[in-house]
N, CA, C and O atoms as a CHARMM CRD file, in Angstrom:
* protein
*
  316
    1    1 MET  N    -54.23700 -69.35200  -9.27800 PROA 1      0.00000
    2    1 MET  CA   -54.59700 -69.58700 -10.63700 PROA 1      0.00000
    3    1 MET  C    -53.45400 -68.96400 -11.33500 PROA 1      0.00000
    4    1 MET  O    -53.28000 -67.74800 -11.24600 PROA 1      0.00000
    5    2 SER  N    -52.60400 -69.77500 -12.07500 PROA 2      0.00000
    6    2 SER  CA   -51.41800 -69.81400 -12.93000 PROA 2      0.00000
    7    2 SER  C    -51.83400 -69.08900 -14.39500 PROA 2      0.00000
    8    2 SER  O    -52.39000 -69.87700 -15.16100 PROA 2      0.00000
    9    3 SER  N    -51.68400 -67.91400 -14.83900 PROA 3      0.00000
   10    3 SER  CA   -52.19600 -67.04900 -16.28200 PROA 3      0.00000
   11    3 SER  C    -52.60400 -68.39600 -17.53100 PROA 3      0.00000
   12    3 SER  O    -53.52300 -68.55100 -18.33500 PROA 3      0.00000
   13    4 LEU  N    -51.00500 -69.42900 -17.04100 PROA 4      0.00000
   14    4 LEU  CA   -51.59200 -70.69900 -18.04200 PROA 4      0.00000
   15    4 LEU  C    -52.80900 -71.41000 -17.76300 PROA 4      0.00000
   16    4 LEU  O    -53.22100 -72.14100 -18.66400 PROA 4      0.00000
   17    5 GLU  N    -53.50900 -71.33800 -16.62400 PROA 5      0.00000
   18    5 GLU  CA   -55.00800 -72.00500 -16.68000 PROA 5      0.00000
   19    5 GLU  C    -56.17400 -70.84400 -16.82500 PROA 5      0.00000
   20    5 GLU  O    -57.35800 -71.11500 -17.02300 PROA 5      0.00000
   21    6 THR  N    -55.73300 -69.72200 -16.71700 PROA 6      0.00000
   22    6 THR  CA   -56.38400 -68.91000 -16.88200 PROA 6      0.00000
   23    6 THR  C    -56.17000 -68.54300 -18.10300 PROA 6      0.00000
   24    6 THR  O    -56.34000 -67.32700 -18.19300 PROA 6      0.00000
   25    7 ARG  N    -55.76000 -69.21000 -19.47700 PROA 7      0.00000
   26    7 ARG  CA   -55.46900 -68.47100 -20.73100 PROA 7      0.00000
   27    7 ARG  C    -56.80900 -70.03100 -20.95500 PROA 7      0.00000
   28    7 ARG  O    -57.98900 -69.83400 -21.24600 PROA 7      0.00000
   29    8 LEU  N    -56.43300 -70.89200 -20.81500 PROA 8      0.00000
   30    8 LEU  CA   -56.88600 -72.19800 -20.97200 PROA 8      0.00000
   31    8 LEU  C    -58.58200 -71.89000 -20.74100 PROA 8      0.00000
   32    8 LEU  O    -59.28200 -71.68700 -21.73200 PROA 8      0.00000
   33    9 LEU  N    -59.04200 -71.87800 -19.66400 PROA 9      0.00000
   34    9 LEU  CA   -60.23500 -71.92600 -19.25500 PROA 9      0.00000
   35    9 LEU  C    -61.03900 -70.63900 -20.61700 PROA 9      0.00000
   36    9 LEU  O    -62.04100 -70.73600 -21.32600 PROA 9      0.00000
   37   10 ALA  N    -59.96400 -69.51400 -20.45200 PROA 10     0.00000
   38   10 ALA  CA   -60.81300 -68.67800 -21.77000 PROA 10     0.00000
   39   10 ALA  C    -60.81100 -69.19200 -22.70900 PROA 10     0.00000
   40   10 ALA  O    -61.77600 -68.90400 -23.41700 PROA 10     0.00000
   41   11 ALA  N    -59.95700 -70.06400 -23.21300 PROA 11     0.00000
   42   11 ALA  CA   -60.24800 -70.81700 -24.71900 PROA 11     0.00000
   43   11 ALA  C    -61.30300 -71.90400 -24.94800 PROA 11     0.00000
   44   11 ALA  O    -61.97400 -72.22400 -25.92900 PROA 11     0.00000
   45   12 HSD  N    -61.22700 -72.27700 -23.91400 PROA 12     0.00000
   46   12 HSD  CA   -62.54100 -73.63700 -23.48500 PROA 12     0.00000
   47   12 HSD  C    -63.73000 -72.45500 -23.35700 PROA 12     0.00000
   48   12 HSD  O    -64.64100 -72.60100 -24.17200 PROA 12     0.00000
   49   13 ALA  N    -63.82400 -71.56200 -22.65500 PROA 13     0.00000
   50   13 ALA  CA   -65.23800 -70.76800 -22.29200 PROA 13     0.00000
   51   13 ALA  C    -65.01600 -70.17400 -23.93000 PROA 13     0.00000
   52   13 ALA  O    -66.19700 -70.25600 -24.26700 PROA 13     0.00000
   53   14 ALA  N    -64.35100 -69.66700 -25.09400 PROA 14     0.00000
   54   14 ALA  CA   -64.90500 -68.93400 -25.76700 PROA 14     0.00000
   55   14 ALA  C    -64.64700 -70.42400 -27.08500 PROA 14     0.00000
   56   14 ALA  O    -64.24700 -70.20200 -28.22800 PROA 14     0.00000
   57   15 GLY  N    -64.78500 -71.00400 -26.86900 PROA 15     0.00000
   58   15 GLY  CA   -64.61900 -72.28400 -27.79800 PROA 15     0.00000
   59   15 GLY  C    -63.78400 -72.06800 -28.68300 PROA 15     0.00000
   60   15 GLY  O    -64.02100 -72.16000 -29.88800 PROA 15     0.00000
   61   16 ASP  N    -62.56500 -71.71500 -28.11700 PROA 16     0.00000
   62   16 ASP  CA   -61.19100 -71.23300 -29.22100 PROA 16     0.00000
   63   16 ASP  C    -60.02400 -72.22700 -29.03200 PROA 16     0.00000
   64   16 ASP  O    -59.04100 -72.10900 -28.30000 PROA 16     0.00000
   65   17 THR  N    -60.58100 -73.88300 -30.40100 PROA 17     0.00000
   66   17 THR  CA   -59.84700 -74.37200 -30.37000 PROA 17     0.00000
   67   17 THR  C    -58.37600 -74.33800 -30.74900 PROA 17     0.00000
   68   17 THR  O    -57.40700 -75.06400 -30.52700 PROA 17     0.00000
   69   18 LEU  N    -58.55800 -73.38900 -31.30100 PROA 18     0.00000
   70   18 LEU  CA   -57.02200 -73.33900 -31.89100 PROA 18     0.00000
   71   18 LEU  C    -55.99200 -72.80600 -30.82300 PROA 18     0.00000
   72   18 LEU  O    -54.97700 -73.49500 -30.72500 PROA 18     0.00000
   73   19 ALA  N    -56.07500 -71.69900 -30.00400 PROA 19     0.00000
   74   19 ALA  CA   -55.86600 -71.79000 -29.23800 PROA 19     0.00000
   75   19 ALA  C    -55.85300 -72.60800 -28.16800 PROA 19     0.00000
   76   19 ALA  O    -55.17300 -72.01100 -27.33400 PROA 19     0.00000
   77   20 GLN  N    -56.26800 -73.78500 -27.64300 PROA 20     0.00000
   78   20 GLN  CA   -56.37600 -74.73800 -27.24300 PROA 20     0.00000
   79   20 GLN  C    -54.90600 -75.60800 -27.32900 PROA 20     0.00000
   80   20 GLN  O    -53.98400 -75.78900 -26.53300 PROA 20     0.00000
   81   21 VAL  N    -55.15500 -75.99100 -28.54800 PROA 21     0.00000
   82   21 VAL  CA   -54.06800 -76.48400 -29.03900 PROA 21     0.00000
   83   21 VAL  C    -52.35200 -75.87200 -28.29500 PROA 21     0.00000
   84   21 VAL  O    -51.49100 -76.54000 -27.72100 PROA 21     0.00000
   85   22 ALA  N    -52.38000 -74.46300 -28.60000 PROA 22     0.00000
   86   22 ALA  CA   -50.96700 -74.04400 -28.76300 PROA 22     0.00000
   87   22 ALA  C    -51.27500 -74.18000 -26.93600 PROA 22     0.00000
   88   22 ALA  O    -50.19500 -74.41500 -26.39500 PROA 22     0.00000
   89   23 LEU  N    -52.26400 -74.10700 -26.04600 PROA 23     0.00000
   90   23 LEU  CA   -52.14800 -73.79500 -25.01200 PROA 23     0.00000
   91   23 LEU  C    -51.90500 -75.07100 -23.90800 PROA 23     0.00000
   92   23 LEU  O    -51.13900 -75.05700 -22.94400 PROA 23     0.00000
   93   24 TYR  N    -52.77000 -76.14300 -24.33700 PROA 24     0.00000
   94   24 TYR  CA   -52.29400 -77.87500 -24.20000 PROA 24     0.00000
   95   24 TYR  C    -50.79100 -78.03500 -24.60300 PROA 24     0.00000
   96   24 TYR  O    -50.13700 -78.63000 -23.74600 PROA 24     0.00000
   97   25 THR  N    -50.16300 -77.68000 -25.59700 PROA 25     0.00000
   98   25 THR  CA   -49.08000 -78.00500 -25.88000 PROA 25     0.00000
   99   25 THR  C    -47.96400 -77.11700 -24.69200 PROA 25     0.00000
  100   25 THR  O    -47.20500 -77.63800 -23.87500 PROA 25     0.00000
  101   26 GLU  N    -48.13100 -76.04600 -24.88100 PROA 26     0.00000
  102   26 GLU  CA   -47.45100 -74.99200 -23.99100 PROA 26     0.00000
  103   26 GLU  C    -47.58400 -75.70400 -22.80700 PROA 26     0.00000
  104   26 GLU  O    -46.42600 -76.08300 -22.63000 PROA 26     0.00000
  105   27 ALA  N    -48.34300 -76.20200 -21.73400 PROA 27     0.00000
  106   27 ALA  CA   -48.80500 -76.86000 -20.82000 PROA 27     0.00000
  107   27 ALA  C    -47.50400 -78.61600 -20.75400 PROA 27     0.00000
  108   27 ALA  O    -46.79700 -79.13400 -19.89000 PROA 27     0.00000
  109   28 ALA  N    -47.84100 -78.90400 -22.17600 PROA 28     0.00000
  110   28 ALA  CA   -47.05900 -80.19000 -21.78300 PROA 28     0.00000
  111   28 ALA  C    -45.70800 -79.97000 -22.06200 PROA 28     0.00000
  112   28 ALA  O    -44.85500 -80.85700 -22.02400 PROA 28     0.00000
  113   29 ASP  N    -45.52600 -78.93000 -22.31200 PROA 29     0.00000
  114   29 ASP  CA   -44.19300 -78.39500 -22.24400 PROA 29     0.00000
  115   29 ASP  C    -43.16800 -77.45500 -20.72100 PROA 29     0.00000
  116   29 ASP  O    -42.01700 -77.37500 -20.29300 PROA 29     0.00000
  117   30 THR  N    -43.91100 -77.17400 -20.56000 PROA 30     0.00000
  118   30 THR  CA   -43.44900 -77.27100 -18.83900 PROA 30     0.00000
  119   30 THR  C    -44.53700 -77.70300 -17.63900 PROA 30     0.00000
  120   30 THR  O    -44.93100 -77.05900 -16.66700 PROA 30     0.00000
  121   31 ALA  N    -44.94000 -79.38200 -18.21200 PROA 31     0.00000
  122   31 ALA  CA   -45.38600 -79.56800 -16.97200 PROA 31     0.00000
  123   31 ALA  C    -43.89400 -80.41100 -16.57500 PROA 31     0.00000
  124   31 ALA  O    -42.87400 -80.90100 -17.06100 PROA 31     0.00000
  125   32 ALA  N    -44.85200 -80.08700 -14.93800 PROA 32     0.00000
  126   32 ALA  CA   -43.77400 -80.86700 -13.66300 PROA 32     0.00000
  127   32 ALA  C    -43.30300 -82.15400 -13.80300 PROA 32     0.00000
  128   32 ALA  O    -42.26000 -82.51600 -13.25700 PROA 32     0.00000
  129   33 THR  N    -44.19300 -83.09800 -14.70000 PROA 33     0.00000
  130   33 THR  CA   -44.18500 -84.36800 -14.47500 PROA 33     0.00000
  131   33 THR  C    -44.18900 -85.21500 -15.98400 PROA 33     0.00000
  132   33 THR  O    -44.89500 -84.70700 -16.85500 PROA 33     0.00000
  133   34 GLN  N    -43.52700 -86.33200 -16.30000 PROA 34     0.00000
  134   34 GLN  CA   -43.76700 -86.85000 -17.55100 PROA 34     0.00000
  135   34 GLN  C    -45.77600 -87.41000 -17.52800 PROA 34     0.00000
  136   34 GLN  O    -46.44900 -87.72300 -18.51100 PROA 34     0.00000
  137   35 ASP  N    -46.09200 -87.36800 -16.49500 PROA 35     0.00000
  138   35 ASP  CA   -47.92100 -87.64900 -16.71100 PROA 35     0.00000
  139   35 ASP  C    -48.72800 -86.86500 -16.88000 PROA 35     0.00000
  140   35 ASP  O    -49.92600 -87.10700 -17.03000 PROA 35     0.00000
  141   36 ALA  N    -48.18200 -85.73900 -16.88400 PROA 36     0.00000
  142   36 ALA  CA   -48.81600 -84.33400 -16.82000 PROA 36     0.00000
  143   36 ALA  C    -48.57600 -83.69800 -17.86300 PROA 36     0.00000
  144   36 ALA  O    -49.33900 -82.88900 -18.39100 PROA 36     0.00000
  145   37 ALA  N    -47.54900 -84.00100 -18.22000 PROA 37     0.00000
  146   37 ALA  CA   -46.96400 -83.78500 -19.84500 PROA 37     0.00000
  147   37 ALA  C    -47.72800 -84.99000 -20.43300 PROA 37     0.00000
  148   37 ALA  O    -48.88300 -84.56300 -20.42300 PROA 37     0.00000
  149   38 GLY  N    -47.75100 -85.56600 -20.66500 PROA 38     0.00000
  150   38 GLY  CA   -49.16500 -86.88800 -21.60400 PROA 38     0.00000
  151   38 GLY  C    -50.12000 -86.60100 -21.21300 PROA 38     0.00000
  152   38 GLY  O    -50.64600 -86.40000 -22.30800 PROA 38     0.00000
  153   39 PHE  N    -51.19000 -86.29700 -20.24000 PROA 39     0.00000
  154   39 PHE  CA   -51.92500 -85.87400 -20.13700 PROA 39     0.00000
  155   39 PHE  C    -52.18800 -84.33400 -20.95600 PROA 39     0.00000
  156   39 PHE  O    -53.18400 -84.20100 -21.66800 PROA 39     0.00000
  157   40 PHE  N    -51.50900 -83.56500 -20.83200 PROA 40     0.00000
  158   40 PHE  CA   -51.51600 -82.17300 -21.61700 PROA 40     0.00000
  159   40 PHE  C    -51.55000 -82.07300 -23.14400 PROA 40     0.00000
  160   40 PHE  O    -52.26100 -81.31500 -23.80400 PROA 40     0.00000
  161   41 LEU  N    -50.55600 -83.07000 -23.64800 PROA 41     0.00000
  162   41 LEU  CA   -49.71700 -83.65800 -25.42400 PROA 41     0.00000
  163   41 LEU  C    -51.48900 -83.89300 -25.64800 PROA 41     0.00000
  164   41 LEU  O    -52.19000 -83.12300 -26.30400 PROA 41     0.00000
  165   42 THR  N    -52.00600 -85.17800 -24.91300 PROA 42     0.00000
  166   42 THR  CA   -52.80900 -85.57800 -25.14800 PROA 42     0.00000
  167   42 THR  C    -54.19300 -85.13000 -25.82000 PROA 42     0.00000
  168   42 THR  O    -54.78200 -85.57300 -26.80600 PROA 42     0.00000
  169   43 GLN  N    -54.53800 -83.95800 -24.81600 PROA 43     0.00000
  170   43 GLN  CA   -55.44600 -82.62400 -25.16100 PROA 43     0.00000
  171   43 GLN  C    -55.43200 -81.97600 -25.85300 PROA 43     0.00000
  172   43 GLN  O    -56.52300 -81.61300 -26.29400 PROA 43     0.00000
  173   44 ALA  N    -53.80600 -81.21800 -26.58600 PROA 44     0.00000
  174   44 ALA  CA   -53.41200 -80.92200 -27.36200 PROA 44     0.00000
  175   44 ALA  C    -53.67100 -81.22500 -28.77400 PROA 44     0.00000
  176   44 ALA  O    -54.04600 -80.41200 -29.61900 PROA 44     0.00000
  177   45 TYR  N    -53.41500 -82.56900 -28.96300 PROA 45     0.00000
  178   45 TYR  CA   -53.38100 -83.30200 -29.70000 PROA 45     0.00000
  179   45 TYR  C    -54.82300 -84.09300 -30.64900 PROA 45     0.00000
  180   45 TYR  O    -54.86200 -84.40100 -31.84000 PROA 45     0.00000
  181   46 ILE  N    -56.05300 -84.26300 -29.41000 PROA 46     0.00000
  182   46 ILE  CA   -57.17700 -84.40300 -29.84500 PROA 46     0.00000
  183   46 ILE  C    -57.60000 -82.55400 -30.60900 PROA 46     0.00000
  184   46 ILE  O    -57.93600 -82.21200 -31.74300 PROA 46     0.00000
  185   47 TYR  N    -57.47200 -82.12900 -29.91700 PROA 47     0.00000
  186   47 TYR  CA   -58.06700 -80.69100 -30.43000 PROA 47     0.00000
  187   47 TYR  C    -57.70500 -80.38100 -31.61200 PROA 47     0.00000
  188   47 TYR  O    -58.52600 -80.02900 -32.45900 PROA 47     0.00000
  189   48 ALA  N    -55.88000 -80.50500 -31.93900 PROA 48     0.00000
  190   48 ALA  CA   -55.23500 -80.51200 -33.16700 PROA 48     0.00000
  191   48 ALA  C    -56.26600 -81.68800 -34.72300 PROA 48     0.00000
  192   48 ALA  O    -56.51600 -81.45700 -35.90600 PROA 48     0.00000
  193   49 LEU  N    -56.45900 -82.51000 -34.07500 PROA 49     0.00000
  194   49 LEU  CA   -57.72400 -83.39900 -35.04400 PROA 49     0.00000
  195   49 LEU  C    -58.32900 -83.27000 -35.14000 PROA 49     0.00000
  196   49 LEU  O    -58.90300 -83.39300 -36.22200 PROA 49     0.00000
  197   50 GLU  N    -59.04900 -82.71700 -33.63200 PROA 50     0.00000
  198   50 GLU  CA   -60.63100 -82.18700 -34.59400 PROA 50     0.00000
  199   50 GLU  C    -60.59900 -80.55000 -35.47400 PROA 50     0.00000
  200   50 GLU  O    -61.42900 -79.82500 -36.02500 PROA 50     0.00000
  201   51 ILE  N    -59.33100 -80.53100 -35.24100 PROA 51     0.00000
  202   51 ILE  CA   -59.79000 -78.84300 -36.47700 PROA 51     0.00000
  203   51 ILE  C    -58.47800 -78.95400 -37.44600 PROA 51     0.00000
  204   51 ILE  O    -57.90100 -77.95500 -37.87400 PROA 51     0.00000
  205   52 GLY  N    -58.05300 -80.38400 -37.75800 PROA 52     0.00000
  206   52 GLY  CA   -56.56900 -80.57200 -38.88200 PROA 52     0.00000
  207   52 GLY  C    -56.28800 -79.79900 -38.83700 PROA 52     0.00000
  208   52 GLY  O    -56.64100 -79.06000 -39.75600 PROA 52     0.00000
  209   53 HSD  N    -55.31900 -79.16000 -37.65300 PROA 53     0.00000
  210   53 HSD  CA   -54.48100 -78.24800 -37.61000 PROA 53     0.00000
  211   53 HSD  C    -53.18100 -79.41000 -37.80500 PROA 53     0.00000
  212   53 HSD  O    -52.95000 -80.56100 -37.43400 PROA 53     0.00000
  213   54 SER  N    -52.38500 -78.15900 -38.77100 PROA 54     0.00000
  214   54 SER  CA   -50.67700 -78.67600 -39.16300 PROA 54     0.00000
  215   54 SER  C    -49.81500 -79.42900 -37.89800 PROA 54     0.00000
  216   54 SER  O    -49.09600 -80.40000 -38.13200 PROA 54     0.00000
  217   55 GLU  N    -49.95500 -78.93900 -36.72100 PROA 55     0.00000
  218   55 GLU  CA   -49.00900 -79.55200 -36.10100 PROA 55     0.00000
  219   55 GLU  C    -49.86700 -80.65900 -35.23600 PROA 55     0.00000
  220   55 GLU  O    -49.63900 -80.65500 -34.02700 PROA 55     0.00000
  221   56 ALA  N    -51.01400 -81.79000 -35.82500 PROA 56     0.00000
  222   56 ALA  CA   -51.29400 -83.07600 -35.73900 PROA 56     0.00000
  223   56 ALA  C    -50.01200 -83.88000 -35.33300 PROA 56     0.00000
  224   56 ALA  O    -49.44300 -84.28300 -34.31900 PROA 56     0.00000
  225   57 ALA  N    -49.86300 -83.88600 -36.83800 PROA 57     0.00000
  226   57 ALA  CA   -48.57800 -85.55100 -36.74600 PROA 57     0.00000
  227   57 ALA  C    -47.66200 -84.83100 -35.62600 PROA 57     0.00000
  228   57 ALA  O    -47.62900 -85.49500 -34.59000 PROA 57     0.00000
  229   58 THR  N    -46.94100 -83.68500 -35.58100 PROA 58     0.00000
  230   58 THR  CA   -45.62600 -83.41700 -34.63000 PROA 58     0.00000
  231   58 THR  C    -46.42800 -84.01300 -33.32700 PROA 58     0.00000
  232   58 THR  O    -45.98800 -85.08600 -32.91600 PROA 58     0.00000
  233   59 LEU  N    -47.69700 -83.38200 -32.53200 PROA 59     0.00000
  234   59 LEU  CA   -47.70400 -83.96400 -31.83300 PROA 59     0.00000
  235   59 LEU  C    -48.13300 -85.59400 -31.61600 PROA 59     0.00000
  236   59 LEU  O    -48.26500 -86.18200 -30.54200 PROA 59     0.00000
  237   60 ARG  N    -48.22000 -85.86500 -32.31000 PROA 60     0.00000
  238   60 ARG  CA   -48.38900 -87.62800 -32.53600 PROA 60     0.00000
  239   60 ARG  C    -47.77000 -87.65300 -32.37300 PROA 60     0.00000
  240   60 ARG  O    -47.57900 -87.60600 -31.15800 PROA 60     0.00000
  241   61 ALA  N    -46.77800 -87.74000 -33.08200 PROA 61     0.00000
  242   61 ALA  CA   -44.88500 -88.47800 -32.68700 PROA 61     0.00000
  243   61 ALA  C    -43.47000 -87.95500 -31.27700 PROA 61     0.00000
  244   61 ALA  O    -42.39800 -88.45500 -30.93800 PROA 61     0.00000
  245   62 ARG  N    -44.34900 -86.60600 -30.79200 PROA 62     0.00000
  246   62 ARG  CA   -44.27400 -86.85700 -29.48300 PROA 62     0.00000
  247   62 ARG  C    -45.03600 -87.98800 -28.21500 PROA 62     0.00000
  248   62 ARG  O    -44.55700 -88.49900 -27.20400 PROA 62     0.00000
  249   63 LEU  N    -46.05200 -88.04200 -28.67600 PROA 63     0.00000
  250   63 LEU  CA   -46.59400 -88.99900 -28.28800 PROA 63     0.00000
  251   63 LEU  C    -46.39100 -89.96700 -28.27100 PROA 63     0.00000
  252   63 LEU  O    -46.36400 -90.50700 -27.16500 PROA 63     0.00000
  253   64 VAL  N    -46.10300 -90.84300 -29.58900 PROA 64     0.00000
  254   64 VAL  CA   -45.10900 -91.58500 -29.59300 PROA 64     0.00000
  255   64 VAL  C    -44.23100 -91.87500 -28.71400 PROA 64     0.00000
  256   64 VAL  O    -44.42700 -92.71800 -27.83900 PROA 64     0.00000
  257   65 ASP  N    -42.99100 -91.10500 -28.86600 PROA 65     0.00000
  258   65 ASP  CA   -41.68900 -91.05800 -28.24600 PROA 65     0.00000
  259   65 ASP  C    -41.80500 -91.02000 -27.06600 PROA 65     0.00000
  260   65 ASP  O    -41.00100 -91.79600 -26.54800 PROA 65     0.00000
  261   66 MET  N    -42.62100 -90.32000 -26.10400 PROA 66     0.00000
  262   66 MET  CA   -43.24700 -91.20100 -24.99300 PROA 66     0.00000
  263   66 MET  C    -44.04600 -92.29600 -23.60200 PROA 66     0.00000
  264   66 MET  O    -44.29500 -92.62500 -22.44300 PROA 66     0.00000
  265   67 GLY  N    -44.14100 -92.46100 -26.02000 PROA 67     0.00000
  266   67 GLY  CA   -44.83200 -94.43500 -25.21600 PROA 67     0.00000
  267   67 GLY  C    -46.02900 -94.29400 -24.96900 PROA 67     0.00000
  268   67 GLY  O    -46.41700 -95.03000 -24.06100 PROA 67     0.00000
  269   68 ARG  N    -46.97500 -93.47900 -25.51900 PROA 68     0.00000
  270   68 ARG  CA   -48.30400 -92.97200 -25.15200 PROA 68     0.00000
  271   68 ARG  C    -48.66600 -93.21500 -26.70400 PROA 68     0.00000
  272   68 ARG  O    -49.38500 -93.51000 -25.75000 PROA 68     0.00000
  273   69 GLU  N    -48.91300 -93.38900 -27.94200 PROA 69     0.00000
  274   69 GLU  CA   -48.91900 -94.13600 -28.67700 PROA 69     0.00000
  275   69 GLU  C    -47.99500 -95.06500 -29.63900 PROA 69     0.00000
  276   69 GLU  O    -46.77100 -95.19300 -29.64200 PROA 69     0.00000
  277   70 ASN  N    -48.89100 -95.60900 -30.37500 PROA 70     0.00000
  278   70 ASN  CA   -48.15100 -96.42600 -31.11800 PROA 70     0.00000
  279   70 ASN  C    -48.73500 -96.36400 -32.11000 PROA 70     0.00000
  280   70 ASN  O    -49.93400 -96.41800 -32.38400 PROA 70     0.00000
  281   71 TRP  N    -46.89600 -96.11500 -33.28600 PROA 71     0.00000
  282   71 TRP  CA   -46.84000 -95.80200 -35.13600 PROA 71     0.00000
  283   71 TRP  C    -47.80400 -97.27400 -35.23600 PROA 71     0.00000
  284   71 TRP  O    -48.56000 -97.06200 -36.18400 PROA 71     0.00000
  285   72 ALA  N    -48.05800 -98.45300 -34.75900 PROA 72     0.00000
  286   72 ALA  CA   -48.46100 -99.32200 -35.21100 PROA 72     0.00000
  287   72 ALA  C    -49.94900 -99.35300 -36.15800 PROA 72     0.00000
  288   72 ALA  O    -50.43300 -99.77100 -37.21000 PROA 72     0.00000
  289   73 GLN  N    -50.30600 -98.42400 -34.67600 PROA 73     0.00000
  290   73 GLN  CA   -51.86600 -98.21000 -35.26000 PROA 73     0.00000
  291   73 GLN  C    -51.92800 -96.79600 -35.98000 PROA 73     0.00000
  292   73 GLN  O    -51.28000 -95.76500 -35.80000 PROA 73     0.00000
  293   74 ALA  N    -52.98800 -97.14100 -36.89500 PROA 74     0.00000
  294   74 ALA  CA   -53.21400 -96.06500 -38.14700 PROA 74     0.00000
  295   74 ALA  C    -53.64400 -95.06500 -37.04300 PROA 74     0.00000
  296   74 ALA  O    -54.11100 -95.23800 -35.91700 PROA 74     0.00000
  297   75 PRO  N    -53.28800 -93.83200 -37.83700 PROA 75     0.00000
  298   75 PRO  CA   -53.52300 -92.40200 -37.08200 PROA 75     0.00000
  299   75 PRO  C    -55.01800 -92.24000 -37.15400 PROA 75     0.00000
  300   75 PRO  O    -55.55300 -93.23500 -37.64500 PROA 75     0.00000
  301   76 VAL  N    -55.93400 -91.18300 -36.77500 PROA 76     0.00000
  302   76 VAL  CA   -57.07300 -90.80100 -36.70200 PROA 76     0.00000
  303   76 VAL  C    -57.55600 -90.25000 -37.85000 PROA 76     0.00000
  304   76 VAL  O    -58.10100 -89.30700 -37.27600 PROA 76     0.00000
  305   77 GLN  N    -57.89800 -89.99200 -39.41200 PROA 77     0.00000
  306   77 GLN  CA   -57.68600 -88.97100 -40.31900 PROA 77     0.00000
  307   77 GLN  C    -58.27200 -88.08000 -39.60800 PROA 77     0.00000
  308   77 GLN  O    -59.13600 -88.26600 -38.75100 PROA 77     0.00000
  309   78 CYS  N    -57.62100 -86.70000 -40.09800 PROA 78     0.00000
  310   78 CYS  CA   -58.04400 -85.12000 -39.16900 PROA 78     0.00000
  311   78 CYS  C    -58.98200 -84.90600 -40.71700 PROA 78     0.00000
  312   78 CYS  O    -58.70600 -85.50600 -41.75600 PROA 78     0.00000
  313   79 PRO  N    -59.70900 -84.27400 -40.61600 PROA 79     0.00000
  314   79 PRO  CA   -61.24300 -83.82400 -41.57900 PROA 79     0.00000
  315   79 PRO  C    -60.33300 -82.59500 -42.83600 PROA 79     0.00000
  316   79 PRO  O    -60.97800 -82.02000 -43.71300 PROA 79     0.00000
């Protein structure tokens, strides 16, 4: 198991959503394939929305650039 996987599991176990955003973003940045990057980036975005993270809009923009999100759709409002 990689260090990143270990840190992700620990963040999930601790309920540390802020860490999950950072770690899933890191996973997206280092993913071996576009599909994997898209999956990890989606996870980062979901957790960012849950906590109203300041990077939510940036993560969404990256998903749009990848063709995995549509600007025409209204974004989910952060709490």
